[in-house]
C-alpha positions as CSV (number, residue, x, y, z in Angstrom):
1,M,34.6,-49.9,19.8
2,K,31.3,-50.2,18.0
3,R,29.5,-48.8,21.0
4,K,31.9,-45.8,21.1
5,I,31.4,-44.9,17.4
6,I,27.8,-45.1,17.7
7,I,27.7,-42.6,20.9
8,A,30.0,-40.2,19.1
9,V,28.1,-40.2,16.0
10,S,24.9,-39.6,18.0
11,V,26.3,-36.7,20.2
12,L,28.0,-35.1,16.9
13,S,24.4,-35.5,15.1
14,V,22.7,-33.5,18.0
15,L,25.5,-30.9,18.3
16,F,25.3,-30.2,14.4
17,A,21.6,-29.9,14.5
18,Y,21.5,-27.6,17.4
19,Q,24.3,-25.3,15.5
20,T,22.2,-25.1,12.3
21,Y,19.1,-24.2,14.6
22,A,20.8,-21.5,16.2
23,Q,22.3,-20.1,13.1
24,E,18.8,-20.1,11.4
25,V,17.3,-18.2,14.5
26,V,19.9,-15.5,14.6
27,E,19.8,-14.8,11.0
28,N,16.1,-14.8,11.0
29,P,14.7,-13.4,14.2
30,I,11.1,-12.9,14.7
31,V,9.4,-10.6,17.3
32,E,5.8,-11.2,18.0
33,M,4.5,-8.4,20.0
34,E,1.1,-6.7,21.0
35,V,1.4,-3.2,19.8
36,I,0.1,0.0,20.8
37,P,0.7,3.7,19.5
38,D,2.1,7.0,21.1
39,A,5.1,5.3,23.1
40,D,7.0,7.9,24.9
41,E,10.3,5.9,25.8
42,S,12.9,4.0,23.7
43,V,14.6,0.8,24.1
44,I,17.3,-0.2,21.4
45,Y,18.9,-3.6,20.8
46,T,22.3,-2.9,19.2
47,E,22.7,-6.4,17.5
48,P,20.8,-9.5,16.5
49,V,19.9,-11.7,19.5
50,E,17.7,-14.9,19.9
51,L,15.0,-14.6,22.4
52,T,14.9,-17.9,24.3
53,E,12.0,-17.3,26.6
54,S,8.9,-15.0,27.0
55,V,9.9,-11.5,28.4
56,E,7.7,-9.1,30.1
57,I,7.9,-5.3,29.4
58,K,8.7,-3.9,32.7
59,S,9.0,-0.2,31.8
60,D,6.1,2.3,31.1
61,D,5.4,3.2,27.4
62,T,8.5,1.4,25.7
63,E,9.3,1.5,22.1
64,I,11.4,-1.8,21.4
65,I,13.6,-1.6,18.2
66,F,14.7,-5.3,17.2
67,E,17.1,-5.6,14.6
68,E,16.1,-2.1,13.3
69,V,12.4,-3.1,13.5
70,P,10.6,-0.7,15.5
71,V,7.4,-2.1,17.5
72,I,5.5,-0.3,20.2
73,A,4.8,-2.0,23.3
74,T,3.3,-0.8,26.8
75,S,3.0,-1.9,30.3
76,S,1.6,-1.2,33.3
77,A,4.7,-1.8,35.5
78,S,6.8,0.9,36.8
79,T,10.5,-0.2,36.6
80,S,12.7,1.3,33.9
81,S,14.6,-1.4,32.4
82,V,14.1,-4.8,30.8
83,E,16.2,-7.9,31.2
84,V,16.3,-10.2,28.2
85,F,17.9,-13.7,29.2
86,V,19.9,-14.8,25.9
87,E,21.7,-18.1,26.5
88,D,24.2,-17.6,29.2
89,M,24.2,-13.7,29.1
90,V,21.9,-11.1,29.9
91,L,21.1,-8.0,27.9
92,T,19.6,-5.3,29.9
93,Q,17.7,-2.6,27.9
94,E,18.3,0.8,28.9
95,S,15.4,3.1,28.8
96,K,15.4,6.8,27.9
97,S,13.5,8.8,30.5
98,I,10.5,10.9,29.7
99,E,11.3,14.5,30.0
100,N,9.7,15.9,33.1
101,T,8.2,18.9,31.7
102,V,5.1,20.8,30.8
103,H,4.3,23.2,27.9
104,V,3.4,26.8,29.0
105,F,1.7,29.1,26.7
106,I,0.7,33.0,27.7
107,R,-1.0,35.3,25.4
108,N,-2.2,38.8,25.8
109,G,-4.4,39.8,22.9
110,E,-2.3,39.6,19.9
111,Q,0.9,39.3,21.9
112,I,2.2,35.8,22.6
113,V,4.0,36.4,25.8
114,L,5.5,33.2,26.5
115,D,5.5,29.8,24.6
116,T,7.9,27.2,26.2
117,E,8.8,24.0,27.9
118,T,9.6,24.1,31.5
119,D,10.4,21.4,34.0
120,L,8.1,20.1,36.8
121,L,9.6,20.1,40.0
122,D,8.7,17.7,43.0
123,D,9.6,20.1,45.9
124,T,7.6,23.1,47.4
125,T,7.6,26.8,46.1
126,K,7.4,29.6,48.5
127,I,4.8,32.4,47.4
128,I,4.7,35.9,49.2
129,D,1.2,37.8,48.6
130,V,0.7,41.5,48.7
131,T,0.4,41.7,52.3
132,G,4.1,39.9,52.9
133,T,2.7,36.7,54.2
134,E,4.6,33.8,52.8
135,H,2.6,30.8,51.6
136,S,4.2,27.1,50.7
137,I,2.4,25.5,47.6
138,S,3.5,22.5,45.6
139,S,5.9,23.1,42.9
140,K,3.7,21.3,40.5
141,S,0.8,23.8,41.2
142,V,-0.1,26.2,38.2
143,L,1.0,29.4,40.1
144,A,4.1,27.7,41.3
145,V,5.2,26.8,37.6
146,L,4.4,30.4,36.5
147,K,6.4,31.8,39.4
148,Q,9.4,29.6,38.4
149,I,9.3,30.8,34.9
150,D,9.0,34.3,36.2
151,V,12.3,34.1,38.0
152,Q,14.0,32.8,34.9
153,D,12.3,34.7,32.2
154,D,12.0,38.6,31.7
155,S,9.2,38.4,29.5
156,F,6.6,38.8,32.2
157,D,6.6,39.6,35.8
158,I,3.8,38.4,38.4
159,S,3.4,41.7,40.4
160,D,0.3,41.0,42.5
161,I,-0.8,37.9,44.4
162,Q,-3.7,38.1,46.7
163,Y,-4.7,35.6,49.3
164,Y,-8.7,34.8,50.1
165,E,-9.1,33.5,53.3
166,S,-12.7,32.7,52.8
167,F,-11.7,30.3,50.1
168,G,-8.4,29.4,51.4
169,S,-6.7,29.9,48.0
170,L,-4.4,32.5,46.3
171,Y,-5.5,34.7,43.4
172,L,-3.0,35.9,40.5
173,K,-4.3,39.5,40.3
174,C,-1.8,41.2,37.9
175,I,1.0,40.3,35.4
176,T,3.3,43.2,34.1
177,I,4.2,42.9,30.4
178,N,6.3,45.5,28.6
179,S,6.0,47.8,31.6
180,Q,2.1,47.4,31.6
181,K,0.3,46.3,34.4
182,I,-2.7,44.2,33.5
183,C,-5.0,43.0,36.2
184,D,-8.0,41.1,37.2
185,N,-9.1,39.1,34.3
186,W,-6.4,36.5,33.9
187,Q,-7.8,33.0,33.0
188,F,-5.9,29.7,33.0
189,V,-6.7,26.5,31.2
190,V,-5.0,23.1,31.4
191,N,-5.1,21.0,28.5
192,G,-7.8,23.1,27.0
193,S,-10.1,23.0,29.9
194,A,-10.5,25.3,32.8
195,P,-10.3,23.5,36.1
196,F,-12.7,24.0,38.8
197,T,-9.8,24.4,41.6
198,S,-8.0,27.5,42.1
199,I,-4.6,28.4,40.6
200,D,-2.4,27.4,43.6
201,A,-4.4,24.1,43.8
202,T,-4.3,23.0,40.4
203,I,-1.6,20.5,40.0
204,L,0.0,19.8,36.8
205,E,1.3,16.5,35.4
206,V,4.2,15.6,33.1
207,G,3.1,16.4,29.5
208,D,0.1,18.9,30.3
209,T,-0.3,22.2,28.5
210,L,-0.9,25.3,30.5
211,G,-2.6,28.3,28.9
212,L,-2.8,31.6,30.4
213,Y,-4.5,34.5,28.7
214,F,-6.0,37.8,29.7
215,G,-9.7,38.5,28.9
216,S,-13.1,36.7,29.1
217,P,-13.4,33.0,28.1
218,Y,-17.0,33.6,26.5
219,Q,-18.9,36.2,24.8
220,I,-22.1,37.0,22.9
221,V,-22.3,39.0,19.9
222,F,-25.4,40.4,18.1
223,D,-26.2,41.0,14.6
224,T,-27.4,44.6,15.1
225,S,-27.6,47.3,17.8
226,L,-31.1,48.3,17.0
227,Y,-34.1,45.9,17.5
228,S,-37.8,46.6,17.3
229,I,-41.0,44.3,18.2
230,N,-41.1,43.5,14.6
231,T,-37.7,42.0,14.0
232,S,-35.8,38.7,15.3
233,I,-33.1,39.3,17.7
234,W,-30.2,37.1,16.7
235,A,-27.4,36.4,19.1
236,T,-24.3,34.3,18.7
237,S,-22.6,32.6,21.6
238,Q,-18.8,32.4,21.1
239,V,-15.7,30.9,23.1
240,Y,-12.1,32.2,22.8
241,D,-9.5,30.0,21.6
242,Y,-6.2,31.7,23.3
243,R,-3.9,29.5,20.9
244,T,-5.2,31.4,17.9
245,N,-6.9,34.5,19.3
246,V,-9.9,33.7,17.5
247,W,-13.6,33.7,18.7
248,N,-15.3,30.4,17.5
249,P,-18.9,29.4,17.9
250,R,-19.8,28.1,21.3
251,T,-22.2,25.1,20.8
252,G,-24.2,23.1,23.4
253,V,-25.4,26.1,25.3
254,T,-28.8,27.7,26.1
255,L,-29.3,31.6,25.6
256,G,-32.1,33.2,27.5
257,V,-33.8,36.6,27.8
258,T,-34.3,38.1,31.1
259,V,-35.4,41.5,32.7
260,N,-34.2,42.5,36.3
261,N,-35.5,41.1,39.3
262,P,-36.4,44.0,41.8
263,L,-36.1,41.3,44.7
264,D,-32.7,39.9,43.6
265,A,-30.2,41.7,41.5
266,W,-28.1,38.6,41.2
267,N,-31.1,36.4,40.0
268,P,-32.7,38.0,36.9
269,I,-36.4,36.8,35.8
270,E,-36.1,34.5,32.9
271,L,-38.7,35.3,30.1
272,F,-37.6,32.5,27.6
273,T,-34.8,30.4,26.3
274,Q,-33.4,29.0,23.1
275,Q,-30.4,26.4,22.7
276,V,-28.1,27.5,20.2
277,D,-27.6,25.8,16.7
278,V,-24.5,24.3,15.2
279,N,-23.2,27.9,14.6
280,G,-23.6,28.9,18.2
281,R,-26.8,31.2,17.1
282,A,-30.1,31.6,18.6
283,S,-32.8,34.0,17.8
284,F,-35.8,35.7,20.0
285,D,-38.8,37.4,18.9
286,I,-39.8,39.8,21.5
287,A,-43.5,41.3,21.2
288,T,-43.3,44.1,24.0
289,S,-41.0,47.1,23.8
290,G,-38.6,47.6,26.8
291,L,-35.0,46.9,28.1
292,Y,-34.0,43.3,28.1
293,M,-30.9,41.2,29.1
294,I,-29.6,38.2,27.1
295,G,-26.9,35.7,28.5
296,V,-25.9,32.2,28.8
297,K,-28.1,30.1,31.1
298,D,-25.4,27.4,31.6
299,D,-23.5,30.3,33.0
300,W,-26.2,31.4,35.5
301,Y,-26.7,34.6,33.1
302,Y,-23.2,36.2,34.0
303,P,-22.5,38.2,32.4
304,L,-25.8,39.8,30.9
305,Y,-26.1,41.7,27.7
306,S,-28.6,44.7,27.5
307,I,-30.7,45.1,24.6
308,D,-33.3,47.9,24.0
309,V,-36.2,46.7,21.8
310,S,-38.3,49.7,20.6
311,S,-41.9,49.9,19.4
312,T,-40.9,51.4,16.0
313,T,-39.2,49.5,12.9
314,A,-35.5,49.8,13.3
315,T,-33.4,51.3,11.0
316,T,-30.5,49.2,9.7
317,T,-27.1,51.1,10.2
318,A,-23.6,50.4,9.2
319,T,-23.1,48.6,12.6
320,S,-25.4,45.7,11.7
321,T,-23.9,42.7,10.1
322,D,-26.5,40.3,8.8
323,E,-30.1,41.7,8.6
324,G,-31.6,44.3,6.2
325,T,-31.2,44.9,2.5
326,G,-27.5,45.1,2.1
327,S,-27.0,48.9,3.0
328,G,-23.6,50.1,3.6
329,G,-22.0,49.4,0.3
330,G,-23.8,46.3,-1.1
331,T,-23.6,45.3,-4.6
332,Q,-26.1,46.8,-7.2
333,S,-26.3,43.7,-9.3
334,N,-29.2,41.5,-9.5
335,T,-27.1,38.3,-9.7
336,F,-24.6,37.1,-7.0
337,D,-21.1,37.5,-8.2
338,I,-19.3,33.9,-7.4
339,P,-15.9,34.9,-9.0
340,G,-16.0,37.9,-6.8
341,A,-16.7,35.9,-3.8
342,I,-13.8,33.5,-4.5
343,S,-11.5,36.4,-5.1
344,F,-12.6,38.1,-1.7
345,L,-11.9,34.7,0.1
346,K,-8.4,34.6,-1.5
347,S,-7.6,38.0,-0.4
348,L,-8.2,37.1,3.2
349,Q,-6.0,33.9,3.2
350,S,-3.0,34.0,5.7
351,S,0.5,33.0,4.6
352,N,0.2,29.6,6.2
353,G,-2.8,28.8,4.0
354,S,-5.6,29.3,6.7
355,F,-8.4,31.6,6.7
356,G,-9.7,33.8,9.6
357,G,-6.8,32.3,11.9
358,S,-8.9,29.1,12.7
359,E,-9.4,25.8,11.3
360,L,-13.1,26.1,11.6
361,Y,-13.5,28.9,9.0
362,T,-10.7,27.2,6.8
363,D,-12.8,24.1,6.5
364,W,-15.7,25.9,5.4
365,V,-13.7,27.9,2.7
366,A,-12.4,24.2,1.6
367,I,-16.1,23.3,1.2
368,A,-16.7,26.4,-0.7
369,F,-13.8,25.9,-2.9
370,G,-14.7,22.4,-3.5
371,A,-18.0,23.3,-4.8
372,A,-16.4,25.9,-7.2
373,G,-13.8,23.7,-8.3
374,E,-11.1,25.9,-7.0
375,H,-7.8,24.4,-6.3
376,N,-5.5,26.1,-3.7
377,S,-2.2,24.4,-2.9
378,L,-1.5,26.7,-0.3
379,L,-4.8,25.4,1.7
380,M,-3.7,21.9,1.0
381,D,-0.5,22.3,2.8
382,Y,-2.4,24.0,5.6
383,L,-4.8,21.1,6.0
384,K,-1.9,18.7,6.0
385,S,-0.1,20.7,8.8
386,K,-3.0,20.4,10.9
387,A,-3.6,16.8,10.2
388,K,-4.8,15.5,13.7
389,I,-7.7,13.9,15.5
390,K,-9.6,16.5,17.5
391,D,-11.3,15.9,20.8
392,I,-14.7,17.3,19.6
393,A,-16.6,15.0,16.9
394,T,-18.1,17.9,14.9
395,D,-14.4,19.1,14.3
396,N,-13.6,15.7,12.7
397,E,-16.7,15.8,10.8
398,R,-16.2,19.2,9.5
399,R,-12.7,18.3,8.4
400,A,-13.9,15.0,6.8
401,M,-16.2,17.1,4.8
402,A,-13.6,19.6,3.7
403,L,-11.3,16.8,2.6
404,L,-14.3,15.1,0.6
405,A,-15.0,18.4,-0.9
406,L,-11.4,18.7,-2.1
407,G,-11.5,15.3,-3.4
408,E,-9.2,14.0,-0.8
409,N,-9.5,10.6,1.2
410,P,-10.3,11.0,4.7
411,Y,-9.7,7.4,5.5
412,N,-6.0,8.4,5.2
413,F,-5.2,12.1,4.9
414,A,-1.5,13.0,5.9
415,G,-1.6,9.5,7.9
416,I,-4.8,10.5,9.7
417,N,-8.1,8.3,9.5
418,Y,-10.9,10.9,10.3
419,I,-13.6,8.2,9.7
420,E,-12.2,6.0,12.5
421,A,-12.1,9.1,14.5
422,I,-15.8,9.9,13.8
423,N,-16.8,6.2,14.5
424,T,-14.9,6.0,17.7
425,T,-17.4,8.6,19.2
426,F,-20.5,6.1,18.5
427,D,-21.7,4.7,21.7
428,G,-24.1,2.2,19.9
429,V,-26.8,4.7,19.9
430,Q,-25.7,8.1,18.7
431,F,-22.1,10.1,18.0
432,G,-20.4,12.5,20.2
433,E,-22.3,14.4,22.8
434,K,-25.6,12.6,24.0
435,Q,-27.4,15.9,24.7
436,L,-26.6,17.0,20.8
437,V,-28.0,16.0,17.5
438,N,-25.8,18.0,15.3
439,D,-22.6,15.7,15.9
440,D,-25.0,12.9,14.6
441,I,-26.4,14.9,11.5
442,F,-22.9,15.6,10.2
443,A,-21.7,12.0,11.0
444,L,-24.4,10.7,8.8
445,I,-23.6,13.1,6.0
446,V,-19.8,12.1,6.1
447,L,-20.6,8.4,6.3
448,S,-23.0,8.3,3.4
449,K,-20.1,9.5,1.3
450,V,-17.3,7.1,2.3
451,G,-19.0,3.8,1.5
452,Y,-21.5,3.4,4.4
453,T,-25.2,2.4,3.4
454,S,-28.6,1.7,4.9
455,N,-27.7,-1.8,5.6
456,D,-25.1,-0.8,8.3
457,E,-26.3,-0.8,11.8
458,I,-24.3,2.3,12.6
459,I,-26.5,4.1,9.9
460,K,-29.7,2.7,11.0
461,K,-29.1,3.5,14.5
462,T,-28.0,7.0,13.6
463,I,-31.2,7.7,11.5
464,S,-33.4,6.3,14.3
465,F,-31.7,8.7,16.9
466,I,-31.8,11.9,14.6
467,I,-35.5,11.3,13.8
468,G,-36.2,10.8,17.6
469,K,-34.8,14.3,18.2
470,Q,-37.3,15.9,15.7
471,N,-39.5,18.5,17.5
472,A,-43.4,18.2,16.7
473,N,-43.1,21.3,14.4
474,G,-40.7,19.3,12.2
475,S,-37.6,21.3,13.3
476,W,-34.5,20.3,15.3
477,E,-34.0,22.5,18.2
478,G,-36.2,25.2,16.6
479,S,-33.3,26.0,14.2
480,P,-33.4,26.7,10.5
481,D,-29.8,25.7,10.1
482,L,-29.7,22.4,12.0
483,T,-33.2,21.4,10.3
484,S,-31.8,22.2,6.9
485,A,-28.6,20.1,7.6
486,A,-30.9,17.3,8.8
487,I,-32.8,17.2,5.6
488,E,-29.5,17.0,3.6
489,A,-28.2,14.1,5.9
490,L,-31.7,12.2,5.8
491,Q,-32.2,12.6,2.0
492,E,-29.3,10.3,1.3
493,F,-31.4,7.7,3.0
494,K,-34.9,8.6,2.0
495,N,-35.9,5.2,1.4
496,V,-35.6,4.0,4.9
497,S,-38.4,3.8,6.8
498,Q,-39.8,7.0,8.6
499,V,-37.4,8.9,6.7
500,Q,-39.6,10.5,4.0
501,N,-42.1,11.6,6.7
502,S,-39.4,13.3,8.8
503,I,-38.2,15.1,5.7
504,S,-41.7,16.2,4.8
505,S,-42.2,17.5,8.2
506,A,-38.8,19.3,8.3
507,K,-39.6,20.9,4.7
508,N,-42.9,22.3,6.1
509,Y,-41.1,24.0,9.0
510,L,-38.8,25.8,6.8
511,I,-41.4,26.9,4.3
512,G,-43.6,28.1,7.2
513,S,-40.5,29.9,9.0
514,Q,-39.4,31.7,5.6
515,K,-39.5,35.5,5.9
516,S,-40.9,37.9,3.2
517,D,-37.5,38.8,2.1
518,G,-37.0,35.4,1.1
519,S,-34.5,34.6,3.8
520,W,-34.3,32.7,7.2
521,N,-33.0,35.8,9.0
522,S,-29.5,35.4,8.5
523,V,-27.1,34.7,5.7
524,Y,-26.0,31.6,7.6
525,S,-29.4,30.0,8.0
526,T,-30.5,31.2,4.5
527,S,-27.5,29.4,2.9
528,W,-28.1,26.1,4.4
529,A,-32.0,26.1,3.8
530,M,-31.4,26.8,0.2
531,Q,-29.2,23.9,0.0
532,A,-31.8,21.8,1.6
533,M,-34.4,23.3,-0.8
534,V,-32.1,22.2,-3.7
535,S,-31.6,18.7,-2.4
536,L,-35.3,18.2,-2.4
537,G,-35.4,19.7,-5.9
538,E,-37.8,22.5,-5.0
539,D,-38.0,26.3,-5.2
540,W,-39.3,28.2,-2.2
541,K,-40.6,31.8,-2.7
542,V,-42.5,34.4,-0.4
543,E,-44.1,37.2,-2.1
544,G,-41.9,36.6,-5.3
545,K,-38.6,36.6,-3.2
546,T,-36.2,33.8,-3.1
547,P,-33.2,32.8,-0.9
548,E,-30.9,33.7,-3.8
549,D,-32.5,37.3,-4.0
550,Y,-31.5,37.6,-0.2
551,L,-27.9,36.3,-0.4
552,T,-27.4,38.6,-3.4
553,S,-28.6,41.7,-1.5
554,M,-26.0,40.8,1.3
555,Q,-22.9,40.6,-1.2
556,Q,-20.7,43.6,-1.0
557,K,-18.8,45.4,-3.8
558,D,-15.6,43.6,-2.6
559,G,-17.3,40.4,-3.3
560,G,-17.7,39.4,0.4
561,V,-20.9,38.9,2.1
562,L,-22.0,41.1,5.2
563,I,-21.1,44.8,5.3
564,S,-17.3,45.4,5.2
565,S,-17.4,46.9,8.9
566,D,-18.0,43.4,10.1
567,S,-15.1,41.2,11.5
568,D,-13.2,39.4,8.6
569,Q,-13.9,35.9,10.4
570,N,-17.7,36.6,9.9
571,R,-17.4,37.7,6.4
572,I,-15.1,34.6,5.5
573,W,-17.9,32.3,7.4
574,A,-20.7,34.0,5.6
575,T,-19.1,34.0,2.1
576,S,-18.0,30.4,2.3
577,Y,-21.7,29.4,3.3
578,A,-23.2,31.5,0.5
579,I,-21.2,30.1,-2.4
580,P,-22.3,26.5,-2.5
581,A,-26.0,27.7,-1.7
582,I,-26.0,30.2,-4.7
583,M,-24.5,27.3,-7.0
584,Q,-27.3,25.4,-5.9
585,K,-25.1,22.6,-4.8
586,P,-25.8,20.6,-1.6
587,W,-23.4,18.8,0.3
588,G,-24.3,15.7,-1.2
589,E,-23.2,16.9,-4.5
590,I,-20.1,18.6,-3.3
591,L,-18.6,15.8,-1.1
592,Q,-16.8,13.3,-3.4
593,S,-17.6,9.6,-2.7
594,V,-14.8,7.0,-1.7
595,G,-14.9,3.5,-0.9
596,R,-14.5,1.7,2.5
597,P,-10.9,0.1,2.7
598,K,-11.1,-3.9,3.1
599,I,-8.8,-6.2,4.6
600,D,-7.9,-9.1,2.1
601,T,-8.9,-11.9,4.5
602,S,-12.0,-13.4,5.6
603,T,-10.7,-15.0,9.1
604,A,-10.1,-12.0,11.3
605,T,-12.9,-11.0,13.5
606,S,-13.2,-7.6,15.3
607,T,-16.0,-5.9,17.5
608,N,-17.4,-2.7,15.8
609,Q,-18.8,0.6,17.7
610,S,-22.3,-1.1,17.8
611,G,-20.9,-3.9,19.8
612,E,-21.5,-6.4,17.1
613,N,-18.9,-9.0,15.7
614,S,-18.0,-8.5,11.9
615,N,-15.5,-10.0,9.7
616,A,-12.4,-8.5,8.8
617,T,-13.8,-6.6,5.5
618,S,-15.4,-4.2,7.9
619,T,-13.6,-0.8,8.3
620,D,-13.9,-1.4,12.0
621,A,-10.9,-3.9,11.7
622,E,-9.3,-1.9,9.0
623,V,-5.8,-2.4,7.7
624,V,-4.3,-0.1,5.1
625,I,-1.2,-1.5,3.4
626,E,1.1,0.2,1.1
627,D,4.2,-1.3,-0.8
628,L,3.8,-4.5,1.1
629,V,3.7,-8.1,0.2
630,Q,0.9,-10.2,2.0
631,E,1.1,-13.7,2.3
632,E,-1.9,-16.1,2.8
633,A,-2.4,-16.9,6.3
634,T,-4.2,-20.1,7.1
635,T,-5.0,-19.2,10.6
636,T,-5.7,-16.1,12.6
637,P,-4.2,-13.4,13.2
638,V,-3.2,-12.4,9.5
639,V,0.5,-12.4,9.0
640,L,2.3,-9.6,6.9
641,M,5.4,-10.2,5.4
642,L,8.0,-7.9,4.5
643,D,10.1,-8.5,1.4
644,S,12.7,-5.6,1.1
645,P,14.0,-2.9,3.5
646,K,12.2,0.1,4.5
647,K,8.5,-0.9,3.8
648,E,5.7,1.2,5.2
649,V,2.9,-0.7,7.2
650,R,-0.2,1.3,8.3
651,L,-2.2,-0.5,10.9
652,E,-5.3,1.6,11.4
653,N,-7.6,1.2,14.1
654,N,-5.4,2.5,16.8
655,I,-3.0,-0.5,16.6
656,A,-0.1,1.2,15.1
657,K,1.5,3.2,12.6
658,E,5.3,2.5,12.2
659,I,7.9,2.5,9.7
660,L,9.6,-1.1,9.5
661,E,13.2,-1.0,8.7
662,N,15.1,-4.3,8.4
663,K,18.2,-5.6,6.7
664,E,17.7,-8.7,4.4
665,T,15.4,-10.9,6.3
666,K,11.8,-11.2,6.4
667,D,10.2,-10.1,9.8
668,E,6.6,-10.9,10.9
669,I,4.4,-8.3,12.4
670,V,1.2,-9.7,14.0
671,P,-1.6,-7.5,14.6
672,V,-3.5,-8.0,17.5
673,E,-7.3,-7.3,18.3
674,E,-8.0,-3.9,19.6
675,Q,-9.5,-5.1,23.0
676,K,-6.1,-6.6,23.9
677,L,-4.0,-3.7,23.5
678,N,-4.0,-2.5,26.9
679,Q,-2.8,-5.9,28.4
680,L,0.8,-6.5,29.3
681,A,3.1,-6.8,25.9
682,S,5.6,-9.5,25.6
683,V,8.3,-10.5,23.5
684,S,8.9,-14.0,22.3
685,S,11.1,-16.0,20.2
686,V,9.3,-17.8,17.2
687,P,11.8,-20.0,15.3
688,L,11.7,-19.6,11.6
689,L,12.7,-23.1,10.1
690,K,13.1,-22.6,6.4
691,T,16.5,-23.1,5.2
692,W,17.7,-26.4,4.0
693,W,20.4,-26.4,6.7
694,V,17.9,-26.8,9.4
695,Y,16.3,-30.1,7.5
696,V,19.7,-31.4,7.2
697,G,20.2,-30.9,11.1
698,G,17.0,-32.7,11.8
699,L,17.9,-35.6,9.6
700,F,21.2,-35.9,11.7
701,V,19.0,-35.9,14.9
702,L,17.0,-38.7,13.6
703,I,20.1,-40.7,12.9
704,G,21.5,-40.1,16.3
705,I,18.2,-41.1,18.0
706,T,18.1,-44.1,15.9
707,M,21.7,-45.3,16.9
708,V,21.0,-44.6,20.7
709,I,17.8,-46.9,20.5
710,K,20.0,-49.5,18.6
711,Y,22.8,-48.9,21.2
712,W,20.7,-49.8,24.1
713,K,19.6,-52.9,22.3
714,L,23.0,-53.9,21.9
């Protein structure tokens, strides 16, 4: 009888302990998961469950919502569901399929012809060319997708398709829009880039953006139509943005001056070249009169633009934009009208808050407004609506400068960390494109205002790279603009070895290249050179003429800079440059400083952009936490605890940005190191034994074990 009582008590003790343990886990489930942003599928647990073993995520890009707590996971596997074993039952998570679509945008000048999503089919499409010959092509090709939309949509009609046997490809010759047949210059891009394959051989993938527009993708514009051997020829290389119908500066290319080749009309004779500056501009001084042609060397000089250089001094006419003494309606005042310039810019602001229909011009206006202390809520709304990481380093750098000028924090603006985006382009030596230095100069300008110092390796290496790119004459790329920007960037670190010598050499270049009217040939170059001059605490004159005199001569009666016949975009740009210069405010003064965010722990480690280990106080392992209670952790990784519903956690550095919603319990989110993000994610159960019931259950287990041991002794 005694043995039966002991056995019964032991069994009851174990059962009671198990019951309290199960109750605790169900009431306080924990999900420990490696996370990654930008998931495209969603999986939902409809009720709390206990995960009793590790589960592999078997579907592509899946969002797991566990007890209303969303966490992002990813997997390289290809199946479409996840099976979770819970006790004796199986929960199957159903995945929402990714829509099998592509985005199609068609433009003809000012007219947006089409802006839609369309399905991407897996079969083939029959195309009939102008001769009546039938061709079978993949339904995922650009031409097939356009043809499929044409069949379903009345906004356009593909009217002429030609087949070139020599290339083995089809050519989209004409599209009819509003009864007008438009032919021979249709361009297509996929995800912003022009493919090297033909329109019928370029295959689209799910999520791609297809752009189709009529016209040339590039152009060169000149500051005036009349040149003489005594004037500089200024040319600007531009690239077309089909999404906004705006011409933007084309950087990273080389312009060249050529003459006709009598032996080969397709290969002109190259005389000299010049790489464009950060504004897409280059200048040439031609000593002999005659007919010349200018083109982009990178495009094999196609197309070419003819210029006629005369032996007599040219007369500036109303068609000029930047040279001369402000003829054609210039202000008669001896001082620059800053309020008038601000009013001019405001008059050209679009209803959505932008300027010139482009983020480029809008950012420079923001810097000008920041210099003048001008608050513009519509501008702020626009910047928030366009808060997005760009593919080009200088775009993120310019946006960070605009935000700092307006007193905003680029570490966290509308949920975007522009500083992280800038640092991501650092390869351990330099930022962005290896063949460029402008992206390094502007990265240095930004980082100097967001908590980075000369003690940071990323700063030391950037300074070294910039100085290494300086020419023997003291310039960078022979450009007054870029040289002026470099002076402003390096001036913030003038106590670093070799920096002062570099600045001195650059200063001598600018002084030597200043023109007799006080300018550096253009409003753009003069404005930046004047800011560099001010940053050095100097005042440069030539024959009594100052840069301010030149900029004042270029202001018109409406307050804008450049003559009124010039484009609004150019006038917005030039005016935005001139305002800070006239106010004698270099960027170092305009941009407000912000501190580097820190993690409140000393244990977590990460790898920064220069490949060196750093502790968690570095921004390279940055975590920004809002409305959150952080409990002390004795081990790595740091454990962040929620204490009430609907708390926001931002895990920067490409880990996650998710809104965590829970009910009445605390859920742990364990950040993982960045290098592990692409590994297979897993979900595991981590029991949280905190209530007194569990300890009571544990006590009964001990009692049961003791009785069993005693039983065997009996």
